[in-house]
Legacy VTK file of the C-alpha trace (Angstrom):
# vtk DataFile Version 3.0
C-alpha trace
ASCII
DATASET POLYDATA
POINTS 165 float
109.455 61.043 124.586
111.069 57.820 122.421
112.893 55.384 124.536
116.025 56.102 122.420
115.790 59.562 123.456
115.178 58.222 127.124
118.355 56.073 126.885
120.199 58.472 125.595
119.517 61.093 128.611
119.777 58.736 131.190
123.447 57.792 129.473
124.183 61.167 129.505
123.254 61.643 133.194
124.673 58.679 134.686
128.119 59.883 133.132
127.725 63.325 134.591
126.740 61.855 137.951
129.885 59.603 137.644
132.201 62.609 136.787
130.846 64.827 139.678
131.479 61.827 141.970
134.860 61.232 140.536
135.731 65.188 140.746
134.467 65.049 144.614
136.494 62.027 145.335
139.680 62.655 143.704
139.869 65.829 142.136
138.765 68.129 145.420
141.121 66.567 147.471
143.921 67.098 144.738
142.882 70.954 144.755
143.068 70.825 148.258
146.747 69.505 148.412
147.620 71.969 145.523
146.085 74.648 147.703
148.541 73.680 150.501
151.047 75.836 148.572
149.313 79.092 148.306
151.361 81.984 149.559
150.726 83.205 153.265
148.764 86.347 152.069
146.243 83.895 150.241
145.759 80.841 152.695
142.826 82.466 153.952
141.125 81.706 150.498
141.864 77.720 150.834
138.704 77.184 152.872
136.099 79.063 151.230
137.353 77.841 147.670
137.130 74.082 148.622
133.629 74.844 150.720
132.105 76.650 147.586
133.588 73.810 144.998
132.115 71.229 146.983
128.464 72.873 147.535
128.681 73.728 143.643
129.384 69.929 142.778
126.505 68.883 145.301
124.272 71.647 143.276
124.854 69.774 140.139
124.157 66.527 141.365
120.839 67.508 143.004
120.255 69.069 139.248
121.196 65.402 137.621
119.127 63.210 140.086
116.131 65.433 139.581
116.065 65.338 136.050
116.532 61.570 136.282
113.154 61.622 138.578
111.425 63.955 135.710
112.568 61.644 132.834
111.108 58.649 134.895
107.842 60.715 134.869
107.975 61.182 131.383
108.799 57.385 130.709
105.545 56.398 132.739
103.674 59.053 131.428
102.927 60.849 135.184
104.595 64.280 134.213
101.662 65.808 133.878
100.538 65.727 137.646
101.534 67.809 140.880
104.386 65.665 141.958
106.506 66.954 138.896
106.512 70.376 140.631
108.489 69.164 143.654
111.379 67.927 141.287
111.125 71.246 139.103
111.152 73.263 142.209
114.364 71.756 143.825
115.983 72.280 140.133
115.285 76.007 140.362
116.917 76.393 143.807
119.628 74.358 142.684
120.199 76.582 140.177
119.851 79.684 142.361
122.213 78.155 145.193
124.542 77.784 142.702
124.341 80.774 141.346
125.053 82.189 145.012
127.817 79.927 145.305
129.652 81.596 142.132
128.621 85.180 143.522
130.523 84.056 147.109
133.117 82.892 144.982
133.833 86.174 143.288
133.536 87.655 146.620
135.693 85.743 148.128
138.456 86.473 145.583
137.210 89.985 145.042
139.810 91.585 147.578
143.537 91.617 147.092
145.371 90.362 143.978
144.677 86.757 144.407
143.489 87.193 140.562
142.511 89.546 138.128
139.576 91.813 138.467
138.259 90.336 134.804
138.339 86.846 136.710
135.799 88.538 139.092
134.154 89.878 136.413
133.756 87.062 134.525
132.473 85.060 137.429
129.883 87.648 137.900
128.712 87.253 134.243
128.352 83.538 135.152
126.142 84.223 138.066
124.010 86.008 135.406
124.419 83.184 133.161
123.137 80.668 136.078
120.139 82.842 137.260
119.002 82.942 133.454
119.038 79.312 133.516
116.915 79.386 136.703
114.478 81.683 135.199
114.442 79.416 131.945
113.328 76.367 134.140
110.575 78.701 135.480
109.112 79.464 132.683
109.276 75.608 132.038
107.713 75.053 135.312
105.043 77.582 134.120
104.499 75.431 131.428
103.854 72.399 133.101
101.473 74.387 135.407
99.126 74.954 132.072
99.552 71.551 130.831
98.941 70.032 134.367
96.130 72.449 134.432
94.447 71.439 131.576
95.345 67.519 131.859
92.612 68.136 134.992
90.515 69.668 133.005
90.489 67.084 130.612
89.735 64.475 133.458
87.194 66.502 134.685
85.091 67.086 131.443
85.740 63.155 130.262
84.112 62.322 133.426
81.314 64.648 132.862
80.902 63.040 129.476
80.639 59.604 130.592
78.001 60.598 133.406
76.154 61.873 130.591
76.092 58.908 128.602
LINES 1 166
165 0 1 2 3 4 5 6 7 8 9 10 11 12 13 14 15 16 17 18 19 20 21 22 23 24 25 26 27 28 29 30 31 32 33 34 35 36 37 38 39 40 41 42 43 44 45 46 47 48 49 50 51 52 53 54 55 56 57 58 59 60 61 62 63 64 65 66 67 68 69 70 71 72 73 74 75 76 77 78 79 80 81 82 83 84 85 86 87 88 89 90 91 92 93 94 95 96 97 98 99 100 101 102 103 104 105 106 107 108 109 110 111 112 113 114 115 116 117 118 119 120 121 122 123 124 125 126 127 128 129 130 131 132 133 134 135 136 137 138 139 140 141 142 143 144 145 146 147 148 149 150 151 152 153 154 155 156 157 158 159 160 161 162 163 164
């Protein structure tokens, strides 16, 4: 991975992290204030929606930090090691957690007439999409596992070759 690509990706990751921190610090409190004006029959939605929103932002931040660590490993040439699996596993877990949070939001919004039924259906579609991303990352993890195995095998064969020479 070239220096330009790594630099560009790091800029994007910093912007994403800064944006998520802004949303946590400014937008979520504003959302909480706006939700104080809910009709009494929908007041029970305030806390679950705010908790799900905050936890959703945290899952995104976890993914950003793990991708930063993986990019650092790529830059150092150490990504084809077992240490990279820790970050990949965390990313997969974060995507699964995000999917569960979106599903929880759909469940919270489904009863009553707080939102149209189409919105709940759209949220369920988002759940499927996020789980699809988790599966893509899982496939990439399998490719990483193959690359690590080949790297270990190559190092072993190189050691045997040096022994023979």
